[in-house]
N, C-alpha and C positions, 0 to 999 in steps of 0.2 A: 302896567301890561306889557307883557312880554313876547310880541309877536317878533317870529325868525325868520327870514326866507330860503333858510336851508339848513341842512344840521351838519355840527361840527364832525372831526374827523373820522370816528369807528363807523356812526351811523348816520354817512352824506346820503346814503340812497333810499333812507326812510323814504267798509273801507269802511218768523219772521218767521238780519233774522230770515238767512237763507233757508224756507222752509224745507222741511223733511216731511215723507209720507207713506204711512205703510198701509198701502194695498193688499199686501200679502194673504194676513188672516180676514178679511171681508170680499177676497176675490174667491178664496177658497171655499168660503161658508154657500158664496150664493153660487158656486157652482155645484156642491152637495145639491141644493135643492134641481137645479138645472139636469144634472145625468144619473144621482144614484136612485134607478129602480129599485132597489132592494128595501128601500125606507118607503113603509106602507103610508106614512102620514104623505110624503110626497106624491106620490101612485094615486092615493085617492083625491090629493087635491089636483093632481093634473087631467086626472080622466074628467073634470067637471068641471074643469076654467079656461087654459091658458093655450092657445094655437101654436102651434108648432111656429110661427112667425114669430111671437112675441118673444119666445123662448131665445130663436137664431139671432132676433135683435141685442137680448140681455146679454148674447154670449158674445156678438162682436161689440160690445160697449163695454163688457170684462176686459175683453182681448185689446182696445184700446183707452182704456183708461190703467192697465198695466204699464203698456207702452208710454202713457202720459207722463207715468212717473220719474221714469229716464227724460223724454223727449215730450217737453209742454206743447210740442206742434198738431202733437192726437188730439192734445187734449178739448179742442172744441167741436171738433166731430163727434167726440165719446160723449160731452154733453147733448148733442143736440139726439144723439138715440137714446140715452136714458130719460129725458125729459116725452121723446116721443111712446117708451113703451110704458114708465112708468105715470104715466096721467093719459094713458090712453085709458077709454072707459072700455074695450074688450079685454084687455090686460086686467088677470086677477089672481096674483101668488100668492099661497098663504103668506101669514105678517111676519114670519121671521126673515121670509128671504124678500120682500119687500123692504123691511127695515133694514139689513143689508142692503140691499139695491140701495136707496136713499143714504146710506153711508157713503157708499163707493161715488155714486154719485157726487156728493160733498166735496171728497178727495178731489175729487179729479176739477169742481169747479174750482174751491181754493189752488191745488196745482198749476192753475193759469190765470190766478188774482183775482178771482171774482169771488170775495169773503163774503160778501153781506148775502147771497143766494147760496154762499156752501151753507151758513149758518143757519139760514132755514130747512135746506134737506136736513143738515144735524138733527136740526130738532125733532123733525118729521121722524127722522130713522128713530131715535133715543123713545118720541111718542109710542108709535107702533111696538117699540119693543117693552114699553111697558103696557101696552094692551094684550099681549102675548105673554105675558106674566114672568117677563127672562128675569124682574128684579128680585122673585122670589127665592132665588136660587143662586150661587155666588157668581162675583162679575168672570165674564167671558173675555174673548179677548177681543171678539166685536165689541162688545159693550166700552172697552178700554179703548178701542179705535177711534170708537165714534166720539163720547165725551174729549177726550185728548185731543184730537183735531177740532172739535166748537172752541175748546179753551185755546188753540194754537192762532183758528182765523180771528178770535175776539181779541186776540193778541196783536195781530197785524193790525188790525181797523182804530189800535189803541185804545180799547177798551179794555182799561187793564183790571176794572173792579170786579164785570163780568167775567174777564179771561183767568181772575186769582178763585173765583165761585167755580168754574167747571172744573179747574185742576182740582179742587179741595173736595168736589165730589168723588170723581178719581178716587183721592186717597180715603175717601171714608167708607168705598165699598170696597177697597182694597182693607181696611183694616176691620172689617168683617169678617174676613177671612184668617181661620186657622192655618198658621203657617208652618207649621209642624202635622207628620204624621206618625204616630209612633215614636215621636223624638227625632226621627229624620226628616229633612228640607228634601222635596222630591223635585225634579224639574220642571213639572207641571207650574208648581208653586212660587217658583225661582223668576218666571218673568213676572208675577203680580210685586212678589218683592219689589224689581224693579222698575215697575210701574207706582209701585209706591212710592218709593224715593224721589224718584221722576218729577210726580204729579206735586210733591210738596214743594219740591225745588223752582218749580216752575210756578207755584201758586205765589211764594218769597219774592221771585224777580220779579211777577209783575206789582206785588206793591211796593215794590221799589224802582220800578217804572212810575210810579206815581212818584216819586219820592217820599212814601211813604215807612219810612226806618221800622217806627214801633210795629204798626200791625205786620213787619216782612219777619221781625223778631217771635211775634206771636203765633204767628204763623210756624214755623221751623224749631222753636225751642223745644216745643213737645217732645221730638221725636229726634232728641239726641242720642247716640247711639247706634243706631238704624244702618249707619254706611259711613264713610269716609267723605265724602263728597258733601253728604249734610250733615257731618261734624264740620267741615270745613269754611261752611258756608254760614253756618250757625257760628263759628268763632269769628269769622270776617262782621259779621253782622253786630256784632258783640264790643270788636273792638270800635267799632264808628260811631257805637253808642258809647261808648266810654269814652272817645276821642273828641264829642259831639258839642258844641257848646249852646245848643238848639236843645239839646236834653239836660232838664234840671235834674241831678244825680247829688249825694254829696261825696265829699272827700272821698270815704272811706268805700262806698258803692262804687264810686269809677274804678278804685282799684282793684276789686273783689272780680268788676266786670269785665277787666286788664289782664288782671292774674287770668281768668279761666280762660278767656280769647288764646289767649296765648296757648293755651296749654291744648286748647281744640283745635288749633293751627299747625300746632307741633304734630300732633297724631295725626293729622289728615296730611300734612306736607310731605308723608314717605308714601302715603297711598293713594291718592287724587291728583283733582288738576294741579298742576303745576303755580296756578294763581296763589294758593296757600301758601305754596312754598315760599312763595317770592314776597307775601306780606307778612310771613314770620320772618325772614332775613331782614326786610325794611325795616323793623323795628327791634332786631338782634345781629345786628353784623359780625358782632367779635363770635356768634356762632355758626357762622356759614360753612366750619369746617363739619360739623354735625352732619350736614343734611345734603346729602348726594348730589353733585348739579343734573340739569335733565341733559339724557346723551341727546344732541340736537341732528345723530343721526338714527337715531331708534326709528322702526314702524310708527307713524303715528305721531310723533316729534311736531310738526309743523300742525298737525291740527289739532292739536293740544293748548298749544299756544296762541295758535289764530281763536281758539275757542272764549281767550279769553276777551277778545272782544266782546262776544256778546254776553257774557256774565253779568252780575246785576250790580258791578260795583262800580260805572260808569257815571259819567255827569248828567244826573234825569233831566237838566234843564235842555239835554242837547234835543228834546223834540222839536223844538222851536225851527229848530234846521230841519229835523226828520219830515216834519211837516209842513207839506210843498204851498198852502194855503200862506201858514205864519211866516215863513221863508219870506215867500213874495212881500210879504207887508211889512216884514223888517226891512228887506231892502226897499221897498216907495216909500218908507215911511221918512222922508227926508225932503226938502225942497223939487228934486227932479229926479229920483232914483238912480242909480247906476247903470253906465254904459254899458257895463259887461251883461247886465238881466236883461233880457227880452220883454218889451211891452207885452204887459198884461194885465186880465180885471179879475177880481174875484167875482165872479157869480152866483146869486143872484143879485147881491147886497150892494155892488158899484154896474148896474146894465145898462144905465142913465151914461156913466162916463163911457162904457163900450158902444152905445148906439150915439154917443157925439165923436166918437173915435171913425166910427165906421161913415160919420159923413163929412167929416174935416179932413180925415186923412193925415192928421199929423206932420200935413203941409207936404207929402209926397202925391203923386199922381196915382197913386194907385186907384182901382175901380173897388168900392166895396166890395161886389160881388165876387172878387179875386183875391180875397185875402184866404190866406189858409193859418187855421188856429189849430194848437192843439189843446184839450182838457186835458187835465191831469187834477183828482183823485186825492185829496191829501194824504193817504196813508197808504197810496201807491206802490210796486216797488217790482223791481227789474221789468221798467215799462208798462207791467199791467198794473190797469186803473187807469189808460192814458190812451183819448179817445181823437184820432184825429178827424178834423169836422171843416166844412167849408161856413161863410159866414151864413147864410140860409141855413145851413145845419142847426146851425148855433142860434139862430134865431127862432126855427120850429122850437127847438127844446126847449127854451125860454117859455115862449109862446104855451107850450101842452103841460108846463111846470113839472117838465123832469127835473129839476134841480132845487131840487128839495134841501141838498144839504149846500153851503159851503163847497165849491169849486174852483179852480185857479183855471181859466181860459187864458192862451198865452200867444202870440203871436208868432208861430214857428220862420226861423232863421231861415232865408230864403232872396235869394239862390244859394246855397251851399257848396261850401269847397270840395270837390271833388278829387278823388285819389282811383284813377280808374274806370272813372266810369258811376261809381259807387259813392254812395256817402259815407261819414263813418264819424265818430264821438270817441270823444278821449276820455278813459278813469283817470283820475291823478289823483295821489293818495298822500292825504296829509295827516300827521301823526300829532295829535295834543294832549298835553297833561294837563288836566283841569285845575286853576284854582282850589285849593283843599289844603289838606291834612296828612300831615307823613305822622303813621306809626310810632310812636314812641317821642314826639315833638307834640305834645297838645298845643300849647300855648303858640303855637309858631306856628304863620300860615303864608303860605308856600303860594306864589303868584303861577299865573296860566304859562303856557310854554306853545307854540305851534311849530314844528316843521314839516318841511314841504318834501316827497321824495322825489329824487331824479325818475326815480322805475313808476311806467304807469305802462299802459294799454291803449293800444287802437282798436276797437271794433267796430268791423264792416259791417254794411247792412246787407242783407241777405241777397236782393236785386239790385238791377243797377238803377240808374235813379235818371228818370226824365220828367219831373218836374210837373207834369198832368196835372191837370185840376180838373178832378172827375169826382162824382157821386158818392163813392165809397175809398180813398185812398187807399195804395197798394201800402200795407203795413211791411211788407217784405221790403220795400224802398226808405223809407222814412224809417225804421227802426232799428235801434242798431243793438240792441241789451241782448247778450250772447242768452242770458238765463232764458230768453226763450222757446231756444231749440238745442238740441245736442249737438251743436257744430258745424254740422253734416254742413251747412251752406252759408251760418253765422261765422267771417274768420277775425281772427285776435293777430294782434304782432305788438312787439315791445314799441319804446318809443324811439331805438336805435333803428328802428323799420321805419317810422314819420320825420325820423332827421334825414335819411336819405331819401325820399320821396320828396322830399321838399329841396333837398339841395338840388336833386333831378329837376326841380318848377322853377329854381330861384325862387325859393321862398328863404326868408332870413328864420333858421326854429330860433335864434336867441329872442327874438323881437317877440315872437308869439310867446315864447315862453316866459319870459319879463311878466307880460299882461296876465297871466295866469297868477303868477306868483303874487303880481298886485292884488288880484281881483278877492285871494284867500287868505291876504292878510285883511283885505277891508270886511269880507263877510265876518271874521271870527273878531278883528276888531268891536264889529257894529254887536255881534251876540256876547262880545263881555263888556260894553259897555252897557248894554240893557241888561245884562245880567246883575250887575252893581247896582243900577239907578236905585236908590232907599225909597223910589214912590214906586206903589203901582204902575206899571206900564200895559198905557191901551194904546195900539198902535190905529194910527190911521184909519185904516181899513175898518177897527169896529173890532180885530181881534186882540184879542190877550197875549200879552208873554205870559209863559206857563214859568214861575221860578218855585225853589223847593225850599224847607228850612234848611235842609243838613247838607252840610261841603260834603264832598267825594272824595277817597284818597287822591293825594297830586301825583302820588307815583305808578300810578295803572294808568298808562297810556291807553286811547281811544286812537283808531286806525280809522276816518272819515275816509267817503271816497266822494271824491268834486267831479261831477260830469261834463263836461264841453260841448260845444258845435262849433264849427269853423265857419265865419259866413265866405264869398267867392275872393275878399279881399286876406283872408286868413288874417279876421279878428274872429277873437276866441268869446264866442256867449257861454255862460253860466246857464247849466240846462237843471240841478236839481243837486242838492247832497246827498247820500247815505252814510246813515249812522251803521248801519249795518250792512257794512260791501260783501259780496260774497268772496268770502278769504280762501273756501278751498277749490281745490282747481279740478277746471272742467276740462282741463285739457295737457298737452305738455305742451301750445303755443301759450298758454298763462303760468303756468305751473312756477317758473324759475323767478318770476316778477310777483308774482305773490309770497311764495318763499322766501325771497332777497325782503321783503316788502317786514313780511312779518318779524324775521328775524332778525333786522334793524331796528324794528320798535319795540320787541321784548326783550329785556335781559334773560339768558335763562345759561 
């Protein structure tokens, strides 16, 4: 096992699924029904059913949903409006308008992390499209947005099999379209070609998230030649198959598979993601001069490199760290857990232990009614899926049966360390090179390596912290994730800023940093220990440790995001581990940090 606390020389600075949503098509479509009086179908429907009030509510919901695409803070109000107009007995828009409206509601729900509700709305929208006979004609942009949105929501919920099916339905609908008109490709049809390619890649990626290499290959290999990205992914999958000891193949078949993989990767290396160029070079170092290096100053270079972090070729077992319930089980599956991990319970299965803690107080003198908790869904992201709750609220939710799926109920670190009266969290980046194989070295297994970046982010809550225990805590004073808004009130700084603040307050930064380094080492060592265990791993909480049969490429780095909160004595507590930390710069404040981390982690 090779766990390192810092990176050497050149890379000493070395985190869904940053989801993207396309509201443009849906907004334009529903606006037509609200505004285009020249459409006789619209005039007929409007004359008999909707009231101006319903129409005005929908217009406002569209406006807020569009704003929420850039700033999630508008999302909650938008969803309230959508619900009021879509489920009102007085509202009666045409089927096509209702389908698009439900789709916009779904997109907005997904934007604020409410993917379970979003899937219900996506399903309703697709059902309404079917009732309006929309599937008897070639796929429209509206249908594409709905189906792809559903696939992304399922993917973020770790429902990868269902997500793959959703993406394959998009591919099937695209395949029904004749891509040429008199031999000429039209602009209208080009988006369908892009959707076809993207949906196939997304379906294969979901198979790989499940560690199912063979299904990923069978999904993508039939589309060879459609575009360079698909060919690159096909080549990488073939190469992984030919290098995998878990796949039974004759020597001749392995050779042919590897040969074809190299051909596909070479073709893709000039026209697609730098990932495939890199994989080709990893197998053919002697041919490095035959491929142009990536221009790190070119527009989009950072995003192209950052995209590797979301590729299908990371360690599939990392779901055990990304899943908050499993992460808790991993860290608590010892005699006493780890001091850097806040006390917590998986509800409803550990409810008895939770109750016992309330009345024993773990040896402290805290009134059970004054305990503060945070409820974490296993697949939440960007602090979405988290809910602040008092003890009474948790008990009430349990009694009403709201914990139908395992959820982590964790003690809030209180009182927290404040800077200028605000709570803050730290985003620390670690680069993980998985235990795996290197293309061209089939018989050699390379050990894992973990490096911690000295670059990171300080994320401030939007409002000053007063610590008051109210029936409804204020997210603005407790939540620090920058993805919840557009940066107008959520401040971010680099770690130099933190060092300066600590120096001003007399806090020893080095001591805090060493504690963080040690906790990253412990988490990754624990993860690798369970991953290598030859026996099926059932953790003490009853959660399983997911292990997959194929080994990933050891040469592809994975940037992980470790989030920390500090208590009033400056002791760091780990909050979560992000398998897909947002590496796309949100503002000038975090741009330099993320670029540095990406460039140090990924060869270019």
